[in-house]
N, CA and C of each residue as an Amber inpcrd file, in Angstrom:
protein
   684
  10.0890000 -30.9870000 -13.1690000   9.1910000 -31.4180000 -11.9590000
   8.9940000 -33.0360000 -11.5120000   9.1790000 -33.4840000 -10.6530000
   9.0270000 -34.7340000  -9.9950000   7.7490000 -35.2140000  -9.6920000
   6.8670000 -36.2920000 -10.3220000   5.8400000 -36.5890000  -9.5700000
   6.1290000 -37.9410000  -9.4430000   5.7670000 -38.7760000  -8.5410000
   5.9720000 -40.0650000  -8.0330000   6.9900000 -40.8710000  -8.7380000
   7.8970000 -40.0510000  -8.9580000   9.4760000 -40.5360000  -9.2840000
   9.6000000 -40.2950000 -10.8810000   8.7510000 -39.8770000 -11.4140000
   8.8610000 -39.5390000 -12.8140000   8.9240000 -38.0620000 -13.0330000
   9.8560000 -37.8420000 -13.9470000   9.9920000 -36.4310000 -14.3930000
   9.1890000 -35.9110000 -15.4480000   8.7850000 -34.9070000 -15.5130000
   7.7630000 -34.3400000 -16.0530000   8.3130000 -32.5910000 -16.4610000
   8.0300000 -32.1790000 -17.8260000   8.3580000 -30.8260000 -18.1330000
   7.0690000 -30.2100000 -18.3480000   7.3170000 -28.8210000 -17.3790000
   6.2240000 -27.7390000 -17.4760000   5.7830000 -27.1210000 -18.6170000
   4.4970000 -27.5640000 -19.0470000   4.4260000 -27.1290000 -20.3960000
   3.8610000 -25.2390000 -20.3990000   2.8000000 -25.6570000 -19.3410000
   2.2180000 -23.9860000 -18.7380000   1.4740000 -24.4210000 -17.2750000
   1.4610000 -22.5070000 -17.1490000   0.4580000 -22.7440000 -15.6110000
  -0.8920000 -22.3020000 -16.0510000  -1.8420000 -23.2960000 -15.4080000
  -3.0130000 -22.7670000 -15.7450000  -3.6400000 -22.0600000 -14.8420000
  -3.0610000 -22.3110000 -13.2330000  -3.5920000 -20.8120000 -12.1120000
  -2.7030000 -20.7550000 -11.4040000  -2.9850000 -19.6340000 -10.8490000
  -1.7700000 -19.0600000  -9.7570000  -1.0550000 -20.0880000  -8.6050000
   0.1750000 -20.3340000  -8.5290000   0.1330000 -21.3260000  -7.3410000
   0.1380000 -20.4060000  -6.2100000  -0.6130000 -21.7330000  -5.2120000
  -0.9510000 -21.3240000  -3.7490000   0.3030000 -21.0770000  -2.8510000
   0.2410000 -20.0960000  -2.1080000   1.7200000 -20.2830000  -1.0570000
   1.4120000 -21.2890000   0.0750000   2.4710000 -21.6150000   0.3390000
   2.5280000 -22.6140000   1.1190000   2.4200000 -22.0850000   2.7570000
   1.8970000 -22.4240000   3.5160000   1.6750000 -22.2400000   5.2690000
   2.9620000 -21.9900000   5.3900000   3.2020000 -20.8020000   6.4300000
   4.5230000 -20.6730000   6.9230000   4.8220000 -20.9860000   8.5110000
   5.8960000 -21.3440000   8.9800000   6.1770000 -21.6320000  10.5210000
   5.4970000 -22.6610000  10.7990000   5.2890000 -23.7360000  10.1290000
   5.1390000 -25.1060000  10.2690000   6.0670000 -26.0110000   9.8570000
   6.1350000 -27.4640000  10.2660000   7.5900000 -28.1810000  10.5250000
   7.2170000 -28.6510000   8.8030000   6.2140000 -29.0390000   8.2150000
   6.3530000 -29.6690000   7.2120000   4.9610000 -29.0300000   6.4680000
   5.7570000 -27.7180000   5.7100000   4.7640000 -27.0390000   4.7750000
   4.2760000 -27.8560000   3.6520000   2.9870000 -27.5610000   3.4130000
   2.3600000 -28.3380000   2.5340000   1.4090000 -27.2390000   1.6260000
   1.1810000 -28.0790000   0.3990000   0.1520000 -27.2830000  -0.1950000
  -0.4930000 -27.9040000  -1.4670000  -2.0110000 -27.4250000  -1.5770000
  -2.6280000 -28.3860000  -2.7890000  -2.2820000 -27.6860000  -4.1720000
  -1.9120000 -28.7330000  -4.9640000  -1.6130000 -27.8740000  -6.5830000
  -2.0040000 -28.6030000  -7.4400000  -3.1860000 -28.0850000  -8.0880000
  -3.9310000 -28.9640000  -9.3000000  -2.9320000 -29.0090000 -10.3870000
  -2.7190000 -30.3980000 -10.9050000  -2.2170000 -30.2320000 -12.2580000
  -3.1500000 -30.8270000 -13.2170000  -2.3780000 -31.1270000 -14.3570000
  -3.2310000 -31.2670000 -15.6850000  -2.0660000 -32.3170000 -16.2910000
  -2.6010000 -33.4250000 -16.3600000  -1.6610000 -34.7740000 -17.1330000
  -2.4080000 -35.3660000 -17.9760000  -1.6010000 -36.1130000 -19.1260000
  -2.5550000 -37.0150000 -19.4950000  -3.0610000 -37.8350000 -18.9750000
  -4.2770000 -38.3600000 -19.6450000  -5.2360000 -39.4490000 -18.7010000
  -4.3270000 -40.9870000 -18.6700000  -3.2830000 -40.9600000 -19.9400000
  -2.7210000 -42.5430000 -20.1190000  -1.7150000 -42.3220000 -18.7300000
  -0.8190000 -41.3640000 -18.7550000  -0.0830000 -41.1730000 -17.5620000
  -0.3490000 -41.4710000 -16.2860000  -1.6680000 -40.6300000 -15.9240000
  -2.4400000 -40.9390000 -14.8380000  -2.8340000 -42.1910000 -14.2110000
  -3.2560000 -43.0860000 -15.2520000  -3.9140000 -44.1670000 -15.1630000
  -2.5780000 -45.3110000 -14.6650000  -1.1800000 -45.0330000 -15.4190000
   0.0040000 -45.9430000 -15.3870000   0.5940000 -45.5740000 -13.8730000
   0.6540000 -44.1910000 -13.3790000   0.6160000 -43.7770000 -12.0500000
   0.1270000 -44.2780000 -10.9640000  -1.3800000 -44.0760000 -11.2180000
  -2.6420000 -44.4520000 -10.0770000  -3.3670000 -44.9430000 -10.8700000
  -3.2810000 -46.1090000 -11.0000000  -4.2180000 -47.2040000 -11.9520000
  -5.1140000 -47.5670000 -10.9060000  -4.9630000 -47.6650000  -9.4900000
  -6.2700000 -47.8230000  -8.8090000  -7.0200000 -47.0540000  -8.2810000
  -6.8770000 -45.4990000  -8.7760000  -7.9460000 -44.6870000  -8.7160000
  -8.6190000 -44.3940000 -10.0830000  -9.6770000 -43.6270000 -10.0880000
 -10.3520000 -43.2050000 -11.1620000 -10.1130000 -41.7470000 -11.5150000
 -10.2530000 -41.4510000 -12.5680000  -9.8340000 -40.1180000 -13.2690000
 -10.7190000 -39.0670000 -12.2850000 -10.1050000 -38.2040000 -11.7050000
 -10.9290000 -36.9000000 -11.3540000 -11.5060000 -36.0710000 -12.0440000
 -10.8160000 -35.4670000 -13.1320000 -11.3080000 -34.8130000 -14.1240000
 -10.6730000 -35.2590000 -15.6640000 -11.7540000 -34.8640000 -16.4580000
 -11.0570000 -35.3180000 -17.9650000 -11.2500000 -34.2040000 -19.1040000
 -10.1320000 -33.6410000 -19.7420000 -10.7070000 -32.2140000 -20.2210000
 -10.6510000 -32.5970000 -21.5190000 -11.3870000 -32.0240000 -22.7050000
 -11.2500000 -32.6310000 -23.8920000 -11.2800000 -31.1600000 -24.6310000
 -10.1700000 -31.2720000 -25.3860000  -9.9760000 -30.0620000 -26.6100000
 -10.6970000 -29.9560000 -27.8920000 -11.8390000 -29.5960000 -28.1880000
 -12.4590000 -29.8200000 -29.1690000 -12.7450000 -28.4930000 -29.8960000
 -12.5880000 -28.8690000 -31.2480000 -12.6220000 -27.4940000 -32.0460000
 -13.7650000 -27.0320000 -32.2160000 -14.2600000 -25.8410000 -32.7100000
 -15.2790000 -25.0370000 -32.1580000 -16.6450000 -25.7020000 -33.3550000
 -16.2650000 -26.4110000 -34.4240000 -17.1210000 -26.8900000 -35.2970000
 -17.7430000 -28.1700000 -35.2900000 -16.7350000 -29.3110000 -34.0760000
 -17.0580000 -30.4930000 -33.4270000 -17.6920000 -30.1680000 -32.2480000
 -17.9150000 -29.0790000 -31.8000000 -18.4680000 -28.9400000 -30.4850000
 -19.4920000 -30.0870000 -30.0770000 -20.6310000 -29.7620000 -31.1960000
 -21.9540000 -30.1050000 -31.2780000 -21.5710000 -31.6510000 -31.3970000
 -21.0690000 -32.0260000 -31.8990000 -20.8800000 -33.5190000 -31.9790000
 -20.1090000 -33.9840000 -30.8820000 -19.3710000 -33.5380000 -30.1160000
 -18.6750000 -34.1290000 -29.0250000 -19.5180000 -34.1180000 -27.8630000
 -20.4320000 -32.8430000 -28.0020000 -21.2500000 -32.9930000 -26.8000000
 -22.3930000 -34.3540000 -26.5730000 -22.8740000 -34.4570000 -28.0860000
 -23.6310000 -35.4310000 -28.3630000 -23.2330000 -36.9620000 -27.7930000
 -21.9410000 -37.0100000 -28.4950000 -21.0600000 -38.0600000 -27.8960000
 -20.7470000 -38.5910000 -26.4330000 -20.8970000 -37.4440000 -25.8700000
 -20.5630000 -37.5490000 -24.2770000 -22.0140000 -37.6870000 -23.5670000
 -22.7130000 -36.9360000 -24.1890000 -24.3520000 -37.3260000 -23.2160000
 -24.7790000 -38.6120000 -23.7200000 -24.1840000 -39.2570000 -24.7000000
 -24.7510000 -40.6110000 -25.1160000 -23.8470000 -41.6140000 -24.1660000
 -22.0890000 -41.0870000 -24.0310000 -21.8440000 -42.1170000 -23.0100000
 -22.1810000 -41.7600000 -21.7360000 -22.9360000 -40.6180000 -21.2250000
 -23.1060000 -40.6040000 -19.8610000 -24.4130000 -41.4820000 -19.3530000
 -25.2640000 -41.1160000 -20.6340000 -26.7540000 -41.9550000 -20.3330000
 -26.5510000 -43.3880000 -20.5800000 -25.6320000 -44.0170000 -21.1950000
 -25.6880000 -45.9020000 -21.4000000 -24.1550000 -46.0400000 -20.5710000
 -23.1740000 -45.3590000 -20.3590000 -22.1450000 -46.2200000 -19.4880000
 -21.9930000 -45.8490000 -18.2630000 -22.1370000 -44.2010000 -18.0200000
 -21.5010000 -43.7040000 -16.8530000 -22.5960000 -42.7530000 -16.2140000
 -23.6780000 -43.3590000 -15.6370000 -24.8370000 -42.0840000 -15.4010000
 -24.4100000 -41.4700000 -14.2370000 -23.4100000 -41.5430000 -13.6290000
 -23.1010000 -40.8120000 -12.4690000 -22.2010000 -39.5930000 -12.9650000
 -21.9110000 -39.3580000 -14.3280000 -20.7610000 -38.5960000 -14.8610000
 -21.4870000 -37.0650000 -14.8170000 -20.3470000 -36.5640000 -14.5350000
 -20.8080000 -34.9640000 -14.9440000 -19.8190000 -34.7560000 -15.9000000
 -20.9680000 -33.9090000 -16.8170000 -20.4960000 -33.0930000 -17.8580000
 -20.8010000 -31.6570000 -17.9590000 -19.5550000 -31.1520000 -17.8570000
 -19.7840000 -29.7570000 -17.7890000 -18.8980000 -29.2920000 -19.0200000
 -20.0600000 -28.4360000 -19.9670000 -19.6940000 -28.0150000 -21.3830000
 -19.5040000 -26.4710000 -21.3190000 -18.6430000 -26.1010000 -22.6440000
 -18.7980000 -24.6060000 -22.7830000 -20.2040000 -23.7480000 -22.9760000
 -21.2170000 -24.6540000 -23.7220000 -22.5820000 -24.1200000 -23.5640000
 -23.0160000 -24.4280000 -22.4420000 -23.0420000 -25.0630000 -21.3290000
 -23.6220000 -25.3930000 -20.3860000 -23.0020000 -24.1520000 -19.6060000
 -21.8900000 -23.8080000 -19.7800000 -21.2800000 -22.6790000 -18.7510000
 -21.6580000 -21.2190000 -19.1280000 -21.8740000 -21.4420000 -20.2450000
 -23.0370000 -20.0400000 -21.3620000 -24.0130000 -19.5430000 -20.6890000
 -24.9800000 -20.8870000 -20.6260000 -26.4280000 -20.8240000 -20.1060000
 -26.0340000 -20.4280000 -18.8270000 -25.2570000 -21.1630000 -17.7350000
 -25.4150000 -20.7160000 -16.2480000 -25.2700000 -19.4540000 -16.6000000
 -24.2950000 -18.7870000 -16.9340000 -23.8550000 -17.4640000 -16.7770000
 -24.8670000 -16.5380000 -16.9250000 -25.4010000 -16.5210000 -18.5030000
 -26.5010000 -16.0710000 -18.7110000 -27.9280000 -15.9810000 -17.8950000
 -27.8380000 -17.0440000 -17.3340000 -28.9220000 -17.2530000 -16.0030000
 -28.8540000 -16.3230000 -15.2250000 -27.3430000 -16.2790000 -14.5670000
 -27.1150000 -15.5910000 -13.5780000 -27.2850000 -14.0520000 -13.6100000
 -26.5240000 -13.7710000 -14.7840000 -27.0010000 -12.3480000 -15.2690000
 -28.1610000 -11.7500000 -15.4490000 -29.1990000 -12.5610000 -15.9990000
 -30.5570000 -12.2940000 -16.4310000 -31.4110000 -12.2620000 -15.1040000
 -31.1640000 -13.2050000 -14.1770000 -31.6210000 -12.6810000 -12.6480000
 -30.9000000 -11.3850000 -12.0940000 -29.6420000 -11.3540000 -12.3730000
 -29.3040000 -10.0580000 -11.7560000 -29.9280000  -8.5730000 -12.5880000
 -30.0230000  -9.1830000 -13.7720000 -30.6930000  -8.0500000 -14.3130000
 -32.3970000  -7.5620000 -13.9110000 -32.8640000  -8.4460000 -13.6270000
 -34.3060000  -8.6190000 -13.8160000 -34.3850000  -8.0090000 -11.9950000
 -33.6810000  -8.3260000 -11.2260000 -33.6300000  -7.4530000  -9.8140000
 -33.3900000  -6.0710000 -10.0830000 -32.2750000  -5.7810000 -10.5990000
 -31.7850000  -4.3280000 -10.7600000 -32.5260000  -3.8130000 -11.4550000
 -33.4210000  -4.0080000 -12.7620000 -34.5850000  -3.3400000 -13.2050000
 -35.7660000  -3.5080000 -12.0630000 -36.1310000  -3.9750000 -11.6630000
 -37.3200000  -3.7140000 -10.7130000 -36.7440000  -2.7940000  -9.3640000
 -35.6330000  -3.0700000  -9.2750000 -35.2260000  -1.6600000  -7.8720000
 -35.2990000  -0.3770000  -8.6810000 -34.7740000  -0.8510000 -10.1020000
 -35.0510000   0.6790000 -10.3810000 -36.4880000   1.5190000 -10.8440000
 -37.2880000   0.4200000 -11.2970000 -38.4480000   0.8830000 -11.4150000
 -39.3630000   1.2270000 -10.1620000 -38.9160000   0.7040000  -9.3190000
 -39.5470000   1.3260000  -7.8320000 -38.9340000   2.7400000  -7.4150000
 -37.5290000   2.6190000  -7.5150000 -36.9180000   3.8140000  -7.4610000
 -37.3270000   4.9280000  -8.0170000 -37.7120000   4.5800000  -9.5990000
 -38.3070000   5.8850000 -10.1690000 -39.5640000   6.1270000 -10.1260000
 -40.2910000   5.1990000  -9.6770000 -41.8360000   5.6170000  -9.2240000
 -41.8020000   6.4200000  -7.9870000 -41.0270000   5.7450000  -7.1100000
 -41.2780000   6.8290000  -5.7320000 -40.5000000   8.3010000  -6.2300000
 -39.4820000   8.5200000  -7.0620000 -39.1420000   9.7480000  -7.4720000
 -39.9980000  10.5650000  -8.4530000 -40.5130000   9.8110000  -9.0060000
 -41.8420000  10.4990000  -9.9140000 -42.6560000  11.0460000  -9.1150000
 -43.3590000  10.2420000  -8.0860000 -44.3050000  10.6000000  -7.5140000
 -43.9080000  11.4170000  -6.2710000 -42.5230000  11.4950000  -5.8990000
 -42.2460000  12.6350000  -4.6270000 -42.3760000  14.0000000  -5.6350000
 -41.7070000  13.9590000  -6.8910000 -41.5120000  15.1280000  -7.3120000
 -42.8880000  15.8920000  -7.6360000 -44.1560000  14.9010000  -8.1010000
 -45.1000000  15.1970000  -8.3290000 -45.9120000  15.8760000  -6.9200000
 -45.4130000  15.1340000  -5.7770000 -46.3620000  15.6540000  -4.4880000
 -45.7040000  17.1660000  -4.1350000 -44.3160000  17.2250000  -4.4010000
 -43.4990000  18.3770000  -4.1360000 -44.1820000  19.7290000  -4.7210000
 -44.4470000  19.0430000  -6.2350000 -45.3340000  20.3950000  -6.8340000
 -46.5500000  20.7890000  -6.5160000 -47.3620000  19.6900000  -6.4640000
 -48.5020000  19.8510000  -5.8270000 -48.7510000  20.7090000  -4.4760000
 -48.1270000  20.2630000  -3.5100000 -47.8350000  20.7380000  -2.0380000
 -47.5330000  22.3180000  -2.4670000 -46.3760000  22.7730000  -3.2550000
 -45.9450000  24.0190000  -3.3820000 -46.8920000  24.5950000  -4.0380000
 -47.8790000  24.1440000  -4.7630000 -49.0210000  25.0270000  -5.1970000
 -50.0660000  25.6030000  -4.5440000 -50.5500000  24.1570000  -4.3280000
 -51.2990000  24.3430000  -3.1230000 -51.4920000  25.1970000  -1.7410000
 -50.0130000  25.0840000  -1.4690000 -49.8800000  25.9920000  -0.4080000
 -49.9050000  27.4770000  -0.4210000 -50.0800000  27.9870000  -1.8930000
 -49.7320000  29.4350000  -2.0690000 -50.7650000  30.0040000  -2.5100000
 -52.1750000  29.4680000  -2.1050000 -53.4430000  29.6840000  -2.6150000
 -53.5310000  31.6740000  -2.2390000 -53.3990000  31.5970000  -1.0360000
 -53.5600000  32.8790000  -0.8040000 -52.4990000  33.8680000  -1.3630000
 -51.3130000  33.4900000  -1.9180000 -50.3900000  34.3580000  -2.1980000
 -50.5160000  34.7670000  -3.6020000 -50.9230000  33.6810000  -4.1570000
 -51.7250000  33.8470000  -6.0360000 -53.0840000  34.5070000  -6.0300000
 -53.6860000  34.6790000  -4.8200000 -54.8110000  35.4740000  -4.7740000
 -54.5970000  36.8790000  -4.7900000 -53.5520000  37.2180000  -3.9470000
 -53.5020000  38.2470000  -3.4370000 -52.6950000  39.3310000  -4.7470000
 -51.6770000  38.2180000  -5.4090000 -51.1300000  38.9040000  -6.6410000
 -52.1500000  38.9610000  -8.0020000 -53.2000000  38.0940000  -7.8330000
 -54.4110000  38.5690000  -8.7830000 -55.1680000  39.7330000  -8.4130000
 -55.2610000  40.1050000  -7.2320000 -56.0130000  41.1770000  -6.5020000
 -55.4150000  42.5550000  -6.9230000 -53.8320000  42.4300000  -7.4370000
 -53.4290000  43.8760000  -7.5790000 -53.0560000  43.8230000  -9.3370000
 -53.7630000  42.7290000 -10.2130000 -53.7030000  43.0140000 -11.5150000
 -53.2050000  41.9610000 -11.9800000 -52.7320000  41.0500000 -11.4650000
 -52.3610000  39.6240000 -12.2900000 -53.1870000  39.0530000 -13.1700000
 -53.1580000  38.4690000 -14.4500000 -54.4830000  38.0180000 -15.0930000
 -54.3490000  36.4900000 -15.0710000 -55.4570000  35.4980000 -15.2500000
 -55.2050000  34.3640000 -15.2000000 -54.0880000  33.5050000 -16.0100000
 -53.9880000  34.3390000 -16.9510000 -53.1440000  33.6560000 -18.2400000
 -51.6050000  33.9210000 -17.6520000 -51.2110000  34.8070000 -17.1920000
 -49.9590000  35.2100000 -16.5160000 -49.6730000  34.5170000 -15.2840000
 -50.8600000  34.1290000 -14.5230000 -50.7150000  33.1580000 -13.4150000
 -50.2240000  31.8460000 -13.7180000 -51.2180000  31.2340000 -14.9270000
 -50.8210000  30.1200000 -15.5430000 -49.4760000  29.9990000 -15.7680000
 -48.9650000  31.0770000 -16.5370000 -47.7740000  30.9010000 -17.5680000
 -46.4910000  30.9300000 -16.2760000 -47.0330000  31.7700000 -15.0770000
 -45.8700000  31.6440000 -14.1730000 -45.8890000  30.2340000 -13.4540000
 -46.8130000  29.4120000 -13.2990000 -46.6600000  28.1850000 -12.7500000
 -46.3510000  27.2570000 -13.6120000 -46.7120000  27.2790000 -14.6970000
 -45.9860000  26.4630000 -16.0520000 -44.3970000  26.9210000 -15.8000000
 -44.0250000  28.0490000 -15.8190000 -42.6140000  28.2770000 -15.6790000
 -41.2390000  27.3940000 -14.6640000 -42.4410000  27.6420000 -13.2320000
 -41.9330000  27.1370000 -12.1520000 -42.0520000  25.5960000 -12.2480000
 -42.8470000  25.0290000 -12.9240000 -42.9600000  23.8500000 -13.2260000
 -41.7780000  23.4910000 -14.0500000 -41.4620000  24.3030000 -15.1720000
 -40.2660000  23.8430000 -15.9900000 -38.9070000  24.2500000 -15.1870000
 -38.9830000  24.9360000 -14.2390000 -37.3410000  25.1210000 -13.5680000
 -37.3940000  23.8760000 -12.4130000 -38.4390000  23.2810000 -12.0440000
 -38.3310000  22.5270000 -11.1380000 -37.7260000  21.0940000 -11.9310000
 -38.1990000  21.0400000 -13.0290000 -37.8360000  19.6870000 -13.3960000
 -36.7490000  19.8750000 -14.3190000 -36.3950000  21.0030000 -14.5600000
 -35.0300000  21.3120000 -15.5330000 -34.0150000  21.3130000 -14.3990000
 -33.9810000  21.6710000 -13.2900000 -33.0030000  21.4100000 -12.1770000
 -33.1010000  20.1810000 -11.8820000 -34.2340000  19.3510000 -11.6630000
 -34.0280000  18.0880000 -11.1440000 -33.1950000  17.2470000 -12.4220000
 -33.4740000  17.3820000 -13.7640000 -32.7390000  16.4270000 -14.5700000
 -31.5180000  16.6060000 -14.6890000 -31.0820000  18.0360000 -14.5390000
 -29.6270000  18.4060000 -14.2110000 -28.6970000  18.0550000 -13.3060000
 -29.3550000  17.7920000 -12.2660000 -28.7710000  17.2890000 -11.1660000
 -28.5800000  15.6140000 -11.3250000 -29.5340000  15.1410000 -12.2640000
 -29.7920000  13.8660000 -11.9300000 -28.6620000  13.4330000 -12.9720000
 -28.4250000  14.1640000 -13.9340000 -27.7870000  13.6180000 -15.3160000
 -26.3630000  13.8450000 -14.6960000 -25.9480000  14.6460000 -14.1860000
 -24.7330000  15.2720000 -13.2570000 -24.2750000  14.0770000 -12.4030000
 -25.0480000  13.8690000 -11.3470000 -24.8210000  12.8700000 -10.3740000
 -24.8270000  11.2490000 -11.0710000 -25.5840000  11.1420000 -11.9160000
 -25.5550000   9.8360000 -12.3580000 -24.0280000   9.5820000 -13.2730000
 -23.8530000  10.6160000 -13.6830000 -22.2680000  10.1830000 -14.7460000
 -21.3180000  10.1270000 -13.4020000 -21.1880000  11.2180000 -12.3080000
 -20.3000000  11.1210000 -11.4210000 -20.2410000   9.6500000 -10.9440000
 -21.2690000   9.4400000  -9.7670000 -21.5820000   8.3180000  -9.4430000
 -21.1350000   6.7360000 -10.1160000 -22.0130000   6.5740000 -11.0490000
 -22.1320000   5.6370000 -11.5640000 -20.7830000   5.3060000 -12.9670000
 -20.8780000   6.5650000 -13.5970000 -20.0990000   6.6110000 -14.7380000
 -18.7460000   6.6080000 -14.2420000 -18.0110000   6.9020000 -12.9930000
 -16.7380000   7.3270000 -12.5580000 -16.3570000   6.4330000 -11.4620000
 -17.7270000   6.4520000 -10.1740000 -16.8760000   5.8310000  -8.8990000
 -17.5060000   4.4360000  -9.2110000 -18.7670000   3.9550000  -9.7610000
 -18.7650000   2.2080000  -9.9440000 -18.1530000   2.0340000 -10.7550000
 -17.7400000   2.5720000 -11.9870000 -16.8350000   1.9570000 -12.9460000
 -15.7420000   1.6390000 -12.3260000 -15.0190000   2.8270000 -11.4420000
 -13.8330000   2.1540000 -10.4700000 -13.9110000   0.9360000  -9.6490000
 -14.9300000   1.0290000  -9.3160000 -15.2830000  -0.2550000  -7.9460000
 -15.2520000  -1.3220000  -8.6240000 -15.6950000  -1.7660000  -9.8130000
 -15.8330000  -3.1080000 -10.3480000 -14.5350000  -3.2370000 -11.9320000
 -14.0190000  -2.3200000 -11.6180000 -13.0170000  -2.2950000 -12.7510000
 -11.8690000  -3.5020000 -12.5140000 -11.5850000  -4.6500000 -13.2240000
 -10.8160000  -5.4840000 -13.1770000 -11.5470000  -6.7590000 -13.0680000
 -12.7270000  -7.0110000 -12.6430000 -13.6930000  -8.0090000 -12.5840000
 -13.6880000  -9.1110000 -13.5420000 -14.3540000  -9.9150000 -13.5300000
 -14.6710000 -10.8300000 -14.4530000 -15.8880000 -10.5760000 -15.6280000
 -16.9020000  -9.4020000 -15.2340000 -17.5230000  -9.2540000 -16.1640000
 -17.0980000  -7.8390000 -17.0120000 -17.9880000  -7.2160000 -17.5980000
 -17.9710000  -6.2290000 -18.4380000 -18.8030000  -4.7440000 -17.8850000
 -18.2720000  -3.7710000 -17.6820000 -19.1800000  -2.7790000 -17.2210000
 -19.4700000  -1.7460000 -18.5830000 -20.9380000  -1.4300000 -18.5670000
 -21.4760000  -0.4660000 -19.6730000 -22.3200000   0.7150000 -19.0370000
 -21.9140000   1.6180000 -19.0670000 -22.4560000   2.6240000 -18.7340000
 -23.6850000   3.3220000 -19.4870000 -24.7480000   3.4770000 -19.1560000
 -25.5740000   4.2390000 -19.8530000 -26.6630000   4.7610000 -19.4000000
 -27.0950000   5.9740000 -19.9440000 -27.9860000   6.8060000 -19.2520000
 -29.4900000   6.5990000 -19.7360000 -30.2150000   5.4940000 -20.7050000
 -31.2270000   5.1920000 -21.3360000 -32.2650000   5.4420000 -19.7160000
 -32.2530000   4.5700000 -18.7110000 -33.0800000   4.8620000 -17.9890000
 -33.7780000   6.4090000 -17.5360000 -32.4410000   7.3020000 -17.2970000
 -32.7910000   8.4850000 -17.2540000 -33.7410000   9.0410000 -18.5950000
 -33.0920000   8.7860000 -19.6410000 -33.4540000   9.7230000 -20.8570000
 -35.0650000   9.0870000 -20.5510000 -35.5890000   7.8590000 -20.4750000
 -36.6190000   7.4780000 -20.4970000 -37.7250000   8.2620000 -19.1220000
 -37.0750000   8.4780000 -18.4750000 -38.1210000   9.2090000 -17.2830000
 -38.2600000  10.7220000 -17.8290000 -37.0100000  11.5000000 -18.6120000
 -37.0410000  12.6350000 -18.8470000 -38.4960000  13.0580000 -19.0880000
 -38.9720000  12.5680000 -20.7390000 -40.3860000  13.0900000 -20.8500000
 -41.4700000  12.6320000 -19.9270000 -41.1600000  12.1470000 -19.3530000
 -42.1150000  11.7240000 -18.0070000 -42.4730000  13.0200000 -17.3280000
 -40.8260000  13.2630000 -16.7900000 -41.1620000  14.4930000 -15.8890000
 -41.2670000  15.9220000 -16.3620000 -41.2660000  15.8830000 -17.7840000
 -41.4400000  17.0820000 -18.6330000 -42.9640000  17.0900000 -18.5870000
 -43.5210000  15.9770000 -19.0420000 -45.3440000  16.0060000 -18.8370000
 -45.9560000  16.3770000 -17.3460000 -44.9360000  15.8390000 -16.4910000
 -45.5770000  16.4660000 -15.5290000 -45.5050000  17.4460000 -15.0160000
 -44.5040000  18.2210000 -15.3890000 -44.1430000  19.6530000 -15.0670000
 -45.1830000  20.7710000 -15.8590000 -45.7850000  20.2970000 -17.0950000
 -46.6340000  20.5730000 -17.7070000 -48.1140000  20.4840000 -17.3380000
 -48.3080000  19.3600000 -16.9090000 -49.7050000  18.7330000 -16.5980000
 -50.3320000  19.4160000 -15.0240000 -49.0990000  18.8430000 -14.1480000
 -49.5210000  19.5940000 -12.8590000 -49.7080000  20.7410000 -12.6260000
 -48.9940000  21.9600000 -13.0080000 -49.3650000  23.2980000 -12.6130000
 -50.7200000  23.5550000 -13.2150000 -50.9970000  23.1650000 -14.6290000
 -52.2890000  23.4220000 -14.8810000 -53.5950000  23.0050000 -14.4440000
 -53.3690000  21.6060000 -14.1390000 -54.5440000  21.0570000 -13.2720000
 -54.4910000  21.7170000 -11.9360000 -53.6530000  22.0830000 -11.1210000
 -53.5450000  22.8420000  -9.9850000 -54.3510000  24.4900000 -10.2380000
 -53.7190000  25.0740000 -11.6480000 -54.4700000  26.1080000 -11.4360000
 -55.9730000  26.0490000 -11.6980000 -56.2430000  25.0960000 -12.5750000
 -57.7020000  24.8270000 -13.1430000 -58.4540000  24.5810000 -11.3180000
 -57.9780000  23.8730000 -10.4010000 -58.3330000  23.5410000  -9.4030000
 -58.3150000  25.0340000  -8.5570000 -57.7830000  25.4670000  -8.2840000
 -57.7080000  27.2260000  -7.8160000 -58.8310000  28.2480000  -8.4280000
 -58.7620000  27.7960000  -9.5980000 -59.5830000  28.9430000 -10.3430000
 -61.4150000  28.6220000 -10.0740000 -61.4110000  27.6880000  -9.3290000
 -62.8050000  27.1300000  -9.0210000 -63.2010000  27.8160000  -7.7380000
 -62.2090000  28.8920000  -7.1810000 -62.6740000  29.7430000  -5.9240000
 -62.1810000  31.0780000  -6.6700000 -63.1430000  31.7810000  -6.1180000
 -62.6670000  33.3980000  -6.2410000 -61.7400000  33.9590000  -5.5530000
 -61.3440000  35.1150000  -6.0340000 -60.0840000  35.8160000  -5.4740000
 -60.5820000  35.5290000  -3.8670000 -61.8660000  36.6690000  -3.7980000
 -62.2650000  37.1060000  -2.6000000 -62.2330000  35.7910000  -1.7640000
 -62.6800000  34.2860000  -2.1600000 -63.0780000  33.5850000  -0.9520000
 -61.2900000  32.9420000  -0.7230000 -60.4970000  32.8660000  -1.6960000
 -59.0350000  32.6360000  -1.3650000 -58.3250000  33.4150000  -0.5600000
 -58.6630000  35.0340000  -0.4910000 -58.0950000  35.9470000   0.2970000
 -58.4220000  35.5120000   1.8060000 -59.8050000  35.2130000   1.8590000
 -60.5800000  35.0330000   3.5040000 -60.3990000  33.9190000   3.9020000
 -59.7410000  32.6870000   3.1630000 -59.4130000  31.5930000   3.6800000
 -58.3630000  31.4860000   4.3550000 -58.2240000  30.9900000   5.5800000
 -57.3280000  30.7070000   6.5890000 -56.1600000  29.4680000   6.3260000
């Protein structure tokens, strides 16, 4: 490669080459190069160094950062230092912010779903007061009615959990994984949030029918049959 009249040997390609613009008289493109600092000063001595890279071993990383920090504070106040540690901290801060936002949205959606589930069960039970009174009037005992309500609650939560696990595994484990595959981050699929919600739904499936049953039993069968 010829640069400013001097021949250089290409040792490696550190970034993909950008294609030149077509259909113009003098096609040009911007190609970033990494050359020794001494050679740069020989070719363009009137210009300052744009970027300076240090190849430091892992065990000497702390000493090198201390040396550069002292140089920045004493000799080059405007110098910008980007270290591996700083890049790691920036990346962790970004991922932490994204995680907090994602967790907050997940908690809100989970609360809405749980409240909606509870509201659906309560509405389904209280709207059937006359139906329960009729079947009690022909011989169903209170214990049988309570067991039936608990069974219905278990049926609702069972169907909800089965659909939730299947849809989560399909949409997140397959579709979302395919969408983010090949990016700079690592995708990790987990059902832990849904597992945490499972005991809550099971408790609601047992508690809500029992409380609704206790509320229904405050009225006699005759009162419930006469109610419009």
